[in-house]
MOPAC internal coordinates of N, CA, C and O (Angstrom, degrees):
PM7 1SCF
backbone

  N    0.0000 0     0.00 0     0.00 0    0    0    0
  C    1.4586 1     0.00 0     0.00 0    1    0    0
  C    1.5181 1   108.75 1     0.00 0    2    1    0
  O    1.2310 1   120.67 1   -50.56 1    3    2    1
  N    1.3053 1   116.32 1   129.44 1    3    2    1
  C    1.4597 1   122.32 1  -179.97 1    5    3    2
  C    1.5162 1   110.61 1  -111.10 1    6    5    3
  O    1.2310 1   121.27 1   -25.69 1    7    6    5
  N    1.3216 1   115.18 1   154.31 1    7    6    5
  C    1.4678 1   121.41 1   175.35 1    9    7    6
  C    1.5235 1   107.81 1   -96.59 1   10    9    7
  O    1.2310 1   121.53 1   -59.53 1   11   10    9
  N    1.3298 1   114.69 1   120.47 1   11   10    9
  C    1.4631 1   120.29 1  -173.82 1   13   11   10
  C    1.5206 1   109.85 1  -125.66 1   14   13   11
  O    1.2310 1   121.27 1   -47.14 1   15   14   13
  N    1.3354 1   115.17 1   132.86 1   15   14   13
  C    1.4637 1   122.75 1   176.66 1   17   15   14
  C    1.5195 1   108.30 1  -100.69 1   18   17   15
  O    1.2310 1   120.92 1   -56.40 1   19   18   17
  N    1.3312 1   115.84 1   123.60 1   19   18   17
  C    1.4687 1   122.36 1   178.24 1   21   19   18
  C    1.5263 1   107.89 1  -107.79 1   22   21   19
  O    1.2310 1   121.09 1   -52.99 1   23   22   21
  N    1.3376 1   115.52 1   127.01 1   23   22   21
  C    1.4649 1   120.84 1  -177.01 1   25   23   22
  C    1.5292 1   108.85 1  -125.06 1   26   25   23
  O    1.2310 1   120.74 1   -65.52 1   27   26   25
  N    1.3190 1   116.20 1   114.48 1   27   26   25
  C    1.4670 1   120.54 1   178.72 1   29   27   26
  C    1.5185 1   108.14 1  -161.86 1   30   29   27
  O    1.2310 1   120.21 1   -40.46 1   31   30   29
  N    1.3222 1   117.21 1   139.54 1   31   30   29
  C    1.4615 1   120.25 1   179.34 1   33   31   30
  C    1.5255 1   112.14 1   -79.08 1   34   33   31
  O    1.2310 1   120.01 1   170.96 1   35   34   33
  N    1.3121 1   117.58 1    -9.04 1   35   34   33
  C    1.4629 1   121.69 1   177.21 1   37   35   34
  C    1.5269 1   109.46 1   -92.79 1   38   37   35
  O    1.2310 1   120.77 1   -62.10 1   39   38   37
  N    1.3310 1   116.14 1   117.90 1   39   38   37
  C    1.4664 1   119.27 1   179.33 1   41   39   38
  C    1.5284 1   110.85 1   -64.29 1   42   41   39
  O    1.2310 1   120.09 1   147.95 1   43   42   41
  N    1.3216 1   117.43 1   -32.05 1   43   42   41
  C    1.4627 1   121.36 1   179.01 1   45   43   42
  C    1.5291 1   110.56 1   -62.95 1   46   45   43
  O    1.2310 1   120.63 1   133.44 1   47   46   45
  N    1.3175 1   116.40 1   -46.56 1   47   46   45
  C    1.4693 1   120.22 1   179.39 1   49   47   46
  C    1.5206 1   110.41 1   -65.67 1   50   49   47
  O    1.2310 1   120.06 1   136.00 1   51   50   49
  N    1.3423 1   117.50 1   -44.00 1   51   50   49
  C    1.4685 1   120.11 1   178.44 1   53   51   50
  C    1.5282 1   110.69 1   -56.23 1   54   53   51
  O    1.2310 1   120.79 1   134.06 1   55   54   53
  N    1.3285 1   116.10 1   -45.94 1   55   54   53
  C    1.4635 1   120.09 1  -178.24 1   57   55   54
  C    1.5290 1   111.43 1   -66.72 1   58   57   55
  O    1.2310 1   120.19 1   138.80 1   59   58   57
  N    1.3246 1   117.24 1   -41.20 1   59   58   57
  C    1.4637 1   120.99 1   179.96 1   61   59   58
  C    1.5285 1   110.91 1   -63.76 1   62   61   59
  O    1.2310 1   120.32 1   133.54 1   63   62   61
  N    1.3213 1   116.99 1   -46.46 1   63   62   61
  C    1.4608 1   120.35 1  -179.79 1   65   63   62
  C    1.5293 1   109.82 1   -66.13 1   66   65   63
  O    1.2310 1   120.52 1   138.17 1   67   66   65
  N    1.3305 1   116.61 1   -41.83 1   67   66   65
  C    1.4643 1   120.24 1   178.49 1   69   67   66
  C    1.5308 1   110.65 1   -59.25 1   70   69   67
  O    1.2310 1   120.62 1   130.94 1   71   70   69
  N    1.3171 1   116.43 1   -49.06 1   71   70   69
  C    1.4692 1   121.11 1   179.37 1   73   71   70
  C    1.5238 1   110.94 1   -58.34 1   74   73   71
  O    1.2310 1   120.65 1   135.93 1   75   74   73
  N    1.3350 1   116.36 1   -44.07 1   75   74   73
  C    1.4618 1   121.81 1   179.60 1   77   75   74
  C    1.5238 1   110.94 1   -60.01 1   78   77   75
  O    1.2310 1   120.33 1   134.70 1   79   78   77
  N    1.3257 1   116.98 1   -45.30 1   79   78   77
  C    1.4631 1   121.01 1  -176.96 1   81   79   78
  C    1.5245 1   112.48 1   -73.08 1   82   81   79
  O    1.2310 1   120.68 1   145.14 1   83   82   81
  N    1.3125 1   116.31 1   -34.86 1   83   82   81
  C    1.4633 1   118.93 1  -179.82 1   85   83   82
  C    1.5256 1   111.80 1   -69.59 1   86   85   83
  O    1.2310 1   120.05 1   158.92 1   87   86   85
  N    1.3275 1   117.51 1   -21.08 1   87   86   85
  C    1.4674 1   120.41 1   174.75 1   89   87   86
  C    1.5266 1   110.33 1   -60.81 1   90   89   87
  O    1.2310 1   120.77 1   150.76 1   91   90   89
  N    1.3320 1   116.12 1   -29.24 1   91   90   89
  C    1.4674 1   121.62 1   179.17 1   93   91   90
  C    1.5235 1   111.23 1  -102.56 1   94   93   91
  O    1.2310 1   120.99 1  -162.18 1   95   94   93
  N    1.3378 1   115.72 1    17.82 1   95   94   93
  C    1.4685 1   122.75 1   174.13 1   97   95   94
  C    1.5274 1   114.74 1    67.02 1   98   97   95
  O    1.2310 1   119.87 1  -155.92 1   99   98   97
  N    1.3263 1   117.86 1    24.08 1   99   98   97
  C    1.4601 1   120.45 1   175.04 1  101   99   98
  C    1.5265 1   108.97 1   -76.24 1  102  101   99
  O    1.2310 1   121.05 1   -32.74 1  103  102  101
  N    1.3132 1   115.60 1   147.26 1  103  102  101
  C    1.4660 1   121.34 1   174.90 1  105  103  102
  C    1.5233 1   107.18 1   -88.07 1  106  105  103
  O    1.2310 1   120.39 1   -55.27 1  107  106  105
  N    1.3276 1   116.86 1   124.73 1  107  106  105
  C    1.4581 1   121.79 1  -171.15 1  109  107  106
  C    1.5292 1   111.23 1  -118.04 1  110  109  107
  O    1.2310 1   121.37 1   -44.78 1  111  110  109
  N    1.3366 1   114.99 1   135.22 1  111  110  109
  C    1.4580 1   122.56 1   172.21 1  113  111  110
  C    1.5240 1   106.92 1  -120.70 1  114  113  111
  O    1.2310 1   120.52 1   -40.12 1  115  114  113
  N    1.3296 1   116.62 1   139.88 1  115  114  113
  C    1.4615 1   121.50 1  -176.39 1  117  115  114
  C    1.5214 1   111.63 1  -111.73 1  118  117  115
  O    1.2310 1   121.25 1   -34.47 1  119  118  117
  N    1.3395 1   115.22 1   145.53 1  119  118  117
  C    1.4611 1   122.09 1   173.54 1  121  119  118
  C    1.5248 1   108.14 1  -139.32 1  122  121  119
  O    1.2310 1   120.99 1   -34.27 1  123  122  121
  N    1.3461 1   115.72 1   145.73 1  123  122  121
  C    1.4615 1   121.50 1  -176.49 1  125  123  122
  C    1.5207 1   113.89 1   -91.44 1  126  125  123
  O    1.2310 1   119.91 1   163.29 1  127  126  125
  N    1.3228 1   117.78 1   -16.71 1  127  126  125
  C    1.4608 1   121.31 1   179.86 1  129  127  126
  C    1.5253 1   108.90 1  -156.33 1  130  129  127
  O    1.2310 1   121.16 1    -7.89 1  131  130  129
  N    1.3254 1   115.39 1   172.11 1  131  130  129
  C    1.4528 1   120.36 1  -176.33 1  133  131  130
  C    1.5160 1   114.21 1   -63.69 1  134  133  131
  O    1.2310 1   120.11 1   143.44 1  135  134  133
  N    1.3146 1   117.39 1   -36.56 1  135  134  133
  C    1.4614 1   119.94 1  -179.22 1  137  135  134
  C    1.5282 1   110.81 1   -66.07 1  138  137  135
  O    1.2310 1   120.36 1   132.61 1  139  138  137
  N    1.3148 1   116.91 1   -47.39 1  139  138  137
  C    1.4565 1   120.66 1   177.36 1  141  139  138
  C    1.5342 1   109.64 1   -60.29 1  142  141  139
  O    1.2310 1   120.24 1   138.42 1  143  142  141
  N    1.3165 1   117.14 1   -41.58 1  143  142  141
  C    1.4602 1   121.42 1   179.28 1  145  143  142
  C    1.5276 1   111.00 1   -63.18 1  146  145  143
  O    1.2310 1   120.22 1   136.56 1  147  146  145
  N    1.3170 1   117.18 1   -43.44 1  147  146  145
  C    1.4615 1   120.29 1  -179.19 1  149  147  146
  C    1.5319 1   110.93 1   -62.57 1  150  149  147
  O    1.2310 1   120.78 1   138.82 1  151  150  149
  N    1.3132 1   116.12 1   -41.18 1  151  150  149
  C    1.4735 1   119.79 1   177.82 1  153  151  150
  C    1.5308 1   110.88 1   -62.41 1  154  153  151
  O    1.2310 1   120.47 1   136.37 1  155  154  153
  N    1.3202 1   116.71 1   -43.63 1  155  154  153
  C    1.4651 1   120.35 1   177.36 1  157  155  154
  C    1.5252 1   110.61 1   -64.21 1  158  157  155
  O    1.2310 1   121.04 1   137.70 1  159  158  157
  N    1.3163 1   115.61 1   -42.30 1  159  158  157
  C    1.4574 1   121.64 1  -178.96 1  161  159  158
  C    1.5320 1   111.39 1   -59.78 1  162  161  159
  O    1.2310 1   120.54 1   141.81 1  163  162  161
  N    1.3150 1   116.58 1   -38.19 1  163  162  161
  C    1.4599 1   120.39 1  -179.07 1  165  163  162
  C    1.5316 1   111.94 1   -75.27 1  166  165  163
  O    1.2310 1   119.78 1   160.56 1  167  166  165
  N    1.3150 1   118.03 1   -19.44 1  167  166  165
  C    1.4683 1   121.89 1  -178.80 1  169  167  166
  C    1.5282 1   113.20 1   -93.00 1  170  169  167
  O    1.2310 1   120.33 1   149.58 1  171  170  169
  N    1.3138 1   116.98 1   -30.42 1  171  170  169
  C    1.4604 1   120.96 1  -172.41 1  173  171  170
  C    1.5223 1   110.49 1  -128.62 1  174  173  171
  O    1.2310 1   121.09 1   -20.60 1  175  174  173
  N    1.3139 1   115.52 1   159.40 1  175  174  173
  C    1.4593 1   120.90 1   176.57 1  177  175  174
  C    1.5250 1   109.61 1   -92.80 1  178  177  175
  O    1.2310 1   121.09 1   -51.16 1  179  178  177
  N    1.3101 1   115.53 1   128.84 1  179  178  177
  C    1.4619 1   121.33 1   177.19 1  181  179  178
  C    1.5207 1   109.23 1  -121.28 1  182  181  179
  O    1.2310 1   121.09 1   -31.46 1  183  182  181
  N    1.3208 1   115.52 1   148.54 1  183  182  181
  C    1.4607 1   121.33 1   177.83 1  185  183  182
  C    1.5283 1   111.90 1   -90.91 1  186  185  183
  O    1.2310 1   120.99 1   160.29 1  187  186  185
  N    1.3357 1   115.70 1   -19.71 1  187  186  185
  C    1.4671 1   121.00 1  -175.72 1  189  187  186
  C    1.5184 1   108.88 1  -160.50 1  190  189  187
  O    1.2310 1   121.05 1   -33.10 1  191  190  189
  N    1.3385 1   115.60 1   146.90 1  191  190  189
  C    1.4658 1   121.70 1   174.29 1  193  191  190
  C    1.5237 1   108.11 1  -122.14 1  194  193  191
  O    1.2310 1   121.10 1   -45.76 1  195  194  193
  N    1.3242 1   115.50 1   134.24 1  195  194  193
  C    1.4667 1   121.89 1   173.23 1  197  195  194
  C    1.5211 1   105.42 1  -118.22 1  198  197  195
  O    1.2310 1   120.36 1   -62.64 1  199  198  197
  N    1.3272 1   116.91 1   117.36 1  199  198  197
  C    1.4546 1   119.61 1  -176.08 1  201  199  198
  C    1.5245 1   112.59 1  -130.67 1  202  201  199
  O    1.2310 1   121.79 1   -30.91 1  203  202  201
  N    1.3130 1   114.19 1   149.09 1  203  202  201
  C    1.4593 1   122.57 1   172.45 1  205  203  202
  C    1.5251 1   107.49 1   -79.17 1  206  205  203
  O    1.2310 1   120.40 1   -13.68 1  207  206  205
  N    1.3024 1   116.85 1   166.32 1  207  206  205
  C    1.4637 1   121.57 1   176.63 1  209  207  206
  C    1.5271 1   110.44 1   -90.91 1  210  209  207
  O    1.2310 1   120.30 1   122.48 1  211  210  209
  N    1.3185 1   117.03 1   -57.52 1  211  210  209
  C    1.4661 1   121.27 1  -175.21 1  213  211  210
  C    1.5198 1   111.10 1   -92.11 1  214  213  211
  O    1.2310 1   121.45 1   -68.63 1  215  214  213
  N    1.3438 1   114.83 1   111.37 1  215  214  213
  C    1.4589 1   121.69 1   178.79 1  217  215  214
  C    1.5216 1   108.54 1  -146.19 1  218  217  215
  O    1.2310 1   120.34 1   -23.95 1  219  218  217
  N    1.3309 1   116.95 1   156.05 1  219  218  217
  C    1.4690 1   119.68 1   176.55 1  221  219  218
  C    1.5350 1   111.11 1   -72.89 1  222  221  219
  O    1.2310 1   120.51 1   -13.84 1  223  222  221
  N    1.2732 1   116.63 1   166.16 1  223  222  221
  C    1.4625 1   127.48 1   175.63 1  225  223  222
  C    1.5273 1   111.89 1    68.81 1  226  225  223
  O    1.2310 1   119.34 1   118.28 1  227  226  225
  N    1.3147 1   118.87 1   -61.72 1  227  226  225
  C    1.4694 1   122.94 1   175.29 1  229  227  226
  C    1.5166 1   107.64 1  -143.73 1  230  229  227
  O    1.2310 1   120.55 1   -59.06 1  231  230  229
  N    1.3344 1   116.55 1   120.94 1  231  230  229
  C    1.4670 1   118.82 1  -177.74 1  233  231  230
  C    1.5311 1   111.32 1   -80.51 1  234  233  231
  O    1.2310 1   120.85 1    -3.40 1  235  234  233
  N    1.3087 1   115.97 1   176.60 1  235  234  233
  C    1.4549 1   121.32 1  -176.31 1  237  235  234
  C    1.5149 1   114.34 1   -62.30 1  238  237  235
  O    1.2310 1   120.23 1   140.69 1  239  238  237
  N    1.3247 1   117.17 1   -39.31 1  239  238  237
  C    1.4703 1   120.82 1   179.53 1  241  239  238
  C    1.5259 1   110.24 1   -65.46 1  242  241  239
  O    1.2310 1   120.48 1   136.08 1  243  242  241
  N    1.3390 1   116.68 1   -43.92 1  243  242  241
  C    1.4663 1   120.10 1   178.16 1  245  243  242
  C    1.5318 1   110.49 1   -62.12 1  246  245  243
  O    1.2310 1   120.48 1   138.90 1  247  246  245
  N    1.3137 1   116.68 1   -41.10 1  247  246  245
  C    1.4639 1   121.24 1   178.30 1  249  247  246
  C    1.5265 1   110.56 1   -60.80 1  250  249  247
  O    1.2310 1   120.59 1   131.20 1  251  250  249
  N    1.3119 1   116.47 1   -48.80 1  251  250  249
  C    1.4648 1   120.90 1  -178.45 1  253  251  250
  C    1.5237 1   110.58 1   -61.93 1  254  253  251
  O    1.2310 1   120.12 1   137.31 1  255  254  253
  N    1.3294 1   117.38 1   -42.69 1  255  254  253
  C    1.4684 1   120.45 1   178.38 1  257  255  254
  C    1.5287 1   110.82 1   -59.05 1  258  257  255
  O    1.2310 1   120.22 1   135.64 1  259  258  257
  N    1.3296 1   117.18 1   -44.36 1  259  258  257
  C    1.4705 1   120.55 1   179.84 1  261  259  258
  C    1.5272 1   111.15 1   -63.64 1  262  261  259
  O    1.2310 1   120.70 1   138.54 1  263  262  261
  N    1.3151 1   116.27 1   -41.46 1  263  262  261
  C    1.4645 1   120.14 1   179.78 1  265  263  262
  C    1.5229 1   110.18 1   -65.67 1  266  265  263
  O    1.2310 1   120.20 1   135.99 1  267  266  265
  N    1.3094 1   117.22 1   -44.01 1  267  266  265
  C    1.4611 1   121.93 1  -176.53 1  269  267  266
  C    1.5351 1   112.86 1   -70.32 1  270  269  267
  O    1.2310 1   120.00 1   163.71 1  271  270  269
  N    1.3335 1   117.61 1   -16.29 1  271  270  269
  C    1.4718 1   120.20 1   178.01 1  273  271  270
  C    1.5240 1   111.69 1   -62.22 1  274  273  271
  O    1.2310 1   120.59 1   141.97 1  275  274  273
  N    1.3148 1   116.48 1   -38.03 1  275  274  273
  C    1.4561 1   119.97 1  -179.20 1  277  275  274
  C    1.5175 1   110.76 1   -79.99 1  278  277  275
  O    1.2310 1   119.94 1   -57.13 1  279  278  277
  N    1.3220 1   117.71 1   122.87 1  279  278  277
  C    1.4665 1   120.60 1  -177.72 1  281  279  278
  C    1.5255 1   111.30 1   -60.22 1  282  281  279
  O    1.2310 1   120.78 1   152.10 1  283  282  281
  N    1.3227 1   116.11 1   -27.90 1  283  282  281
  C    1.4606 1   121.09 1   178.30 1  285  283  282
  C    1.5357 1   111.52 1   -62.97 1  286  285  283
  O    1.2310 1   120.48 1   153.32 1  287  286  285
  N    1.3380 1   116.68 1   -26.68 1  287  286  285
  C    1.4607 1   121.47 1  -173.59 1  289  287  286
  C    1.5268 1   114.05 1  -110.26 1  290  289  287
  O    1.2310 1   120.31 1  -171.45 1  291  290  289
  N    1.3257 1   117.01 1     8.55 1  291  290  289
  C    1.4683 1   118.46 1  -174.36 1  293  291  290
  C    1.5229 1   113.64 1   -66.54 1  294  293  291
  O    1.2310 1   120.48 1   159.62 1  295  294  293
  N    1.3346 1   116.69 1   -20.38 1  295  294  293
  C    1.4612 1   119.40 1  -176.82 1  297  295  294
  C    1.5251 1   114.78 1  -104.67 1  298  297  295
  O    1.2310 1   119.92 1   179.74 1  299  298  297
  N    1.3265 1   117.75 1    -0.26 1  299  298  297
  C    1.4626 1   118.79 1   179.66 1  301  299  298
  C    1.5363 1   108.73 1   -65.83 1  302  301  299
  O    1.2310 1   120.03 1   -49.20 1  303  302  301
  N    1.3247 1   117.54 1   130.80 1  303  302  301
  C    1.4623 1   119.40 1  -179.63 1  305  303  302
  C    1.5308 1   112.11 1   -69.23 1  306  305  303
  O    1.2310 1   121.59 1   -42.37 1  307  306  305
  N    1.3310 1   114.56 1   137.63 1  307  306  305
  C    1.4663 1   121.24 1   179.34 1  309  307  306
  C    1.5241 1   108.66 1  -131.79 1  310  309  307
  O    1.2310 1   121.40 1   -54.02 1  311  310  309
  N    1.3375 1   114.92 1   125.98 1  311  310  309
  C    1.4632 1   121.38 1   174.57 1  313  311  310
  C    1.5187 1   107.64 1  -103.99 1  314  313  311
  O    1.2310 1   120.65 1   -52.21 1  315  314  313
  N    1.3136 1   116.37 1   127.79 1  315  314  313
  C    1.4621 1   121.52 1   173.97 1  317  315  314
  C    1.5220 1   106.35 1   -95.92 1  318  317  315
  O    1.2310 1   120.94 1   -67.64 1  319  318  317
  N    1.3279 1   115.81 1   112.36 1  319  318  317
  C    1.4719 1   123.34 1  -177.75 1  321  319  318
  C    1.5241 1   106.96 1  -111.19 1  322  321  319
  O    1.2310 1   120.41 1   -74.02 1  323  322  321
  N    1.3287 1   116.83 1   105.98 1  323  322  321
  C    1.4574 1   120.62 1  -168.69 1  325  323  322
  C    1.5250 1   112.62 1  -146.76 1  326  325  323
  O    1.2310 1   121.18 1   -18.39 1  327  326  325
  N    1.3203 1   115.36 1   161.61 1  327  326  325
  C    1.4616 1   120.59 1   174.21 1  329  327  326
  C    1.5280 1   111.50 1   -82.12 1  330  329  327
  O    1.2310 1   120.56 1   165.95 1  331  330  329
  N    1.3162 1   116.53 1   -14.05 1  331  330  329
  C    1.4701 1   121.16 1  -178.50 1  333  331  330
  C    1.5217 1   109.60 1   -73.83 1  334  333  331
  O    1.2310 1   120.92 1   -58.25 1  335  334  333
  N    1.3280 1   115.85 1   121.75 1  335  334  333
  C    1.4653 1   119.22 1  -176.52 1  337  335  334
  C    1.5290 1   113.06 1  -121.19 1  338  337  335
  O    1.2310 1   120.63 1  -172.95 1  339  338  337
  N    1.3262 1   116.40 1     7.05 1  339  338  337
  C    1.4645 1   119.37 1  -179.34 1  341  339  338
  C    1.5196 1   110.65 1   -72.94 1  342  341  339
  O    1.2310 1   121.12 1   -30.25 1  343  342  341
  N    1.2969 1   115.47 1   149.75 1  343  342  341
  C    1.4646 1   121.72 1  -178.22 1  345  343  342
  C    1.5289 1   112.05 1   -59.27 1  346  345  343
  O    1.2310 1   120.11 1   143.70 1  347  346  345
  N    1.3258 1   117.40 1   -36.30 1  347  346  345
  C    1.4669 1   120.47 1   179.93 1  349  347  346
  C    1.5326 1   111.33 1   -62.84 1  350  349  347
  O    1.2310 1   120.34 1   144.25 1  351  350  349
  N    1.3247 1   116.95 1   -35.75 1  351  350  349
  C    1.4649 1   120.86 1   178.01 1  353  351  350
  C    1.5251 1   110.78 1   -69.92 1  354  353  351
  O    1.2310 1   120.67 1   139.53 1  355  354  353
  N    1.3146 1   116.32 1   -40.47 1  355  354  353
  C    1.4634 1   120.56 1   177.86 1  357  355  354
  C    1.5315 1   110.74 1   -63.59 1  358  357  355
  O    1.2310 1   120.98 1   138.57 1  359  358  357
  N    1.3294 1   115.73 1   -41.43 1  359  358  357
  C    1.4628 1   120.09 1   179.20 1  361  359  358
  C    1.5283 1   110.89 1   -65.82 1  362  361  359
  O    1.2310 1   120.32 1   141.77 1  363  362  361
  N    1.3280 1   116.99 1   -38.23 1  363  362  361
  C    1.4603 1   120.65 1   177.47 1  365  363  362
  C    1.5284 1   109.73 1   -63.53 1  366  365  363
  O    1.2310 1   120.41 1   136.89 1  367  366  365
  N    1.3201 1   116.83 1   -43.11 1  367  366  365
  C    1.4577 1   120.35 1   177.31 1  369  367  366
  C    1.5155 1   111.61 1   -60.16 1  370  369  367
  O    1.2310 1   121.12 1   135.88 1  371  370  369
  N    1.3085 1   115.46 1   -44.12 1  371  370  369
  C    1.4655 1   120.80 1   178.19 1  373  371  370
  C    1.5307 1   110.57 1   -61.47 1  374  373  371
  O    1.2310 1   120.93 1   137.62 1  375  374  373
  N    1.3078 1   115.83 1   -42.38 1  375  374  373
  C    1.4731 1   121.77 1  -177.99 1  377  375  374
  C    1.5335 1   112.00 1   -61.42 1  378  377  375
  O    1.2310 1   120.37 1   141.96 1  379  378  377
  N    1.3262 1   116.90 1   -38.04 1  379  378  377
  C    1.4706 1   119.53 1  -177.37 1  381  379  378
  C    1.5296 1   112.83 1   -88.97 1  382  381  379
  O    1.2310 1   119.95 1   175.97 1  383  382  381
  N    1.3217 1   117.71 1    -4.03 1  383  382  381
  C    1.4577 1   119.84 1   173.53 1  385  383  382
  C    1.5150 1   116.60 1   102.88 1  386  385  383
  O    1.2310 1   120.65 1  -150.38 1  387  386  385
  N    1.3284 1   116.37 1    29.62 1  387  386  385
  C    1.4656 1   119.95 1   176.40 1  389  387  386
  C    1.5285 1   108.83 1   -69.73 1  390  389  387
  O    1.2310 1   120.61 1   -42.84 1  391  390  389
  N    1.3112 1   116.45 1   137.16 1  391  390  389
  C    1.4609 1   121.88 1   178.83 1  393  391  390
  C    1.5223 1   110.41 1   -78.42 1  394  393  391
  O    1.2310 1   120.65 1   139.49 1  395  394  393
  N    1.3301 1   116.36 1   -40.51 1  395  394  393
  C    1.4733 1   121.56 1  -178.09 1  397  395  394
  C    1.5203 1   109.06 1  -148.39 1  398  397  395
  O    1.2310 1   120.33 1   -40.93 1  399  398  397
  N    1.3125 1   116.98 1   139.07 1  399  398  397
  C    1.4608 1   123.71 1   179.15 1  401  399  398
  C    1.5250 1   107.32 1  -112.50 1  402  401  399
  O    1.2310 1   120.39 1   -61.92 1  403  402  401
  N    1.3187 1   116.86 1   118.08 1  403  402  401
  C    1.4679 1   121.64 1  -179.22 1  405  403  402
  C    1.5222 1   108.76 1  -125.01 1  406  405  403
  O    1.2310 1   120.92 1   -48.05 1  407  406  405
  N    1.3287 1   115.85 1   131.95 1  407  406  405
  C    1.4595 1   119.08 1   179.90 1  409  407  406
  C    1.5262 1   110.98 1   -95.41 1  410  409  407
  O    1.2310 1   121.86 1   -32.75 1  411  410  409
  N    1.3352 1   114.04 1   147.25 1  411  410  409
  C    1.4710 1   122.16 1   175.01 1  413  411  410
  C    1.5177 1   107.08 1   -88.03 1  414  413  411
  O    1.2310 1   119.26 1   -29.36 1  415  414  413
  N    1.2858 1   119.02 1   150.64 1  415  414  413
  C    1.4672 1   126.20 1    -3.57 1  417  415  414
  C    1.5221 1   109.75 1   -70.73 1  418  417  415
  O    1.2310 1   120.86 1   -28.31 1  419  418  417
  N    1.3172 1   115.96 1   151.69 1  419  418  417
  C    1.4504 1   120.87 1  -178.41 1  421  419  418
  C    1.5256 1   109.60 1  -118.45 1  422  421  419
  O    1.2310 1   121.42 1   -19.81 1  423  422  421
  N    1.3053 1   114.89 1   160.19 1  423  422  421
  C    1.4576 1   121.63 1   176.57 1  425  423  422
  C    1.5280 1   107.30 1   -98.52 1  426  425  423
  O    1.2310 1   119.38 1   -60.85 1  427  426  425
  N    1.3424 1   118.78 1   119.15 1  427  426  425
  C    1.4641 1   120.42 1  -178.14 1  429  427  426
  C    1.5320 1   114.94 1   -50.30 1  430  429  427
  O    1.2310 1   118.76 1   136.54 1  431  430  429
  N    1.3497 1   119.96 1   -43.46 1  431  430  429
  C    1.4706 1   118.23 1   178.82 1  433  431  430
  C    1.5365 1   112.60 1   -62.26 1  434  433  431
  O    1.2310 1   120.95 1   142.74 1  435  434  433
  N    1.3174 1   115.79 1   -37.26 1  435  434  433
  C    1.4672 1   119.63 1   179.06 1  437  435  434
  C    1.5327 1   110.38 1   -67.91 1  438  437  435
  O    1.2310 1   120.34 1   139.21 1  439  438  437
  N    1.3283 1   116.96 1   -40.79 1  439  438  437
  C    1.4643 1   120.57 1   177.38 1  441  439  438
  C    1.5255 1   109.96 1   -60.92 1  442  441  439
  O    1.2310 1   120.28 1   134.78 1  443  442  441
  N    1.3191 1   117.07 1   -45.22 1  443  442  441
  C    1.4667 1   120.82 1   178.26 1  445  443  442
  C    1.5233 1   111.75 1   -60.24 1  446  445  443
  O    1.2310 1   120.52 1   139.01 1  447  446  445
  N    1.3059 1   116.61 1   -40.99 1  447  446  445
  C    1.4659 1   120.87 1   178.98 1  449  447  446
  C    1.5260 1   110.34 1   -62.53 1  450  449  447
  O    1.2310 1   120.54 1   134.98 1  451  450  449
  N    1.3235 1   116.58 1   -45.02 1  451  450  449
  C    1.4685 1   120.98 1   179.42 1  453  451  450
  C    1.5277 1   110.18 1   -61.54 1  454  453  451
  O    1.2310 1   120.48 1   136.46 1  455  454  453
  N    1.3228 1   116.68 1   -43.54 1  455  454  453
  C    1.4615 1   121.28 1  -179.50 1  457  455  454
  C    1.5223 1   110.76 1   -63.38 1  458  457  455
  O    1.2310 1   120.31 1   135.41 1  459  458  457
  N    1.3063 1   117.02 1   -44.59 1  459  458  457
  C    1.4620 1   121.08 1   179.56 1  461  459  458
  C    1.5304 1   110.86 1   -60.69 1  462  461  459
  O    1.2310 1   120.32 1   137.59 1  463  462  461
  N    1.3298 1   116.99 1   -42.41 1  463  462  461
  C    1.4620 1   120.43 1   178.56 1  465  463  462
  C    1.5218 1   111.51 1   -64.14 1  466  465  463
  O    1.2310 1   120.45 1   138.31 1  467  466  465
  N    1.3228 1   116.74 1   -41.69 1  467  466  465
  C    1.4619 1   120.86 1  -179.32 1  469  467  466
  C    1.5254 1   110.43 1   -66.40 1  470  469  467
  O    1.2310 1   119.99 1   136.43 1  471  470  469
  N    1.3118 1   117.62 1   -43.57 1  471  470  469
  C    1.4524 1   120.76 1  -177.39 1  473  471  470
  C    1.5237 1   112.98 1   -70.52 1  474  473  471
  O    1.2310 1   119.94 1   155.44 1  475  474  473
  N    1.3291 1   117.73 1   -24.56 1  475  474  473
  C    1.4662 1   121.14 1   177.31 1  477  475  474
  C    1.5199 1   112.00 1   -72.29 1  478  477  475
  O    1.2310 1   120.50 1   149.08 1  479  478  477
  N    1.3267 1   116.65 1   -30.92 1  479  478  477
  C    1.4706 1   119.99 1  -174.65 1  481  479  478
  C    1.5080 1   113.20 1   -82.66 1  482  481  479
  O    1.2310 1   120.10 1   180.00 1  483  482  481

């Protein structure tokens, strides 16, 4: 069982991802924006972060940059789960240290497979 932080301003997406992950007995924490996620991240240990790109207050790229600043957190896996599918967005994710870039809509079994592969490595 892994501890996973889900960050998305859409309650529907948060609930869908949470439900998907809990099927595999993962412990899930939810955040509505990057700032709330960063505060949670600094308080608790997570094995993986799944974040949206476009969110109010602090977007996904800003969140990832803040997390990656700390050398202690440079290796934590981060999945960017977003509707943005342009190459420039993918390159930006790669530049800031995203482990995997997945576009919405997503297939829950495929998301679970990606998560399992990331957590094994």
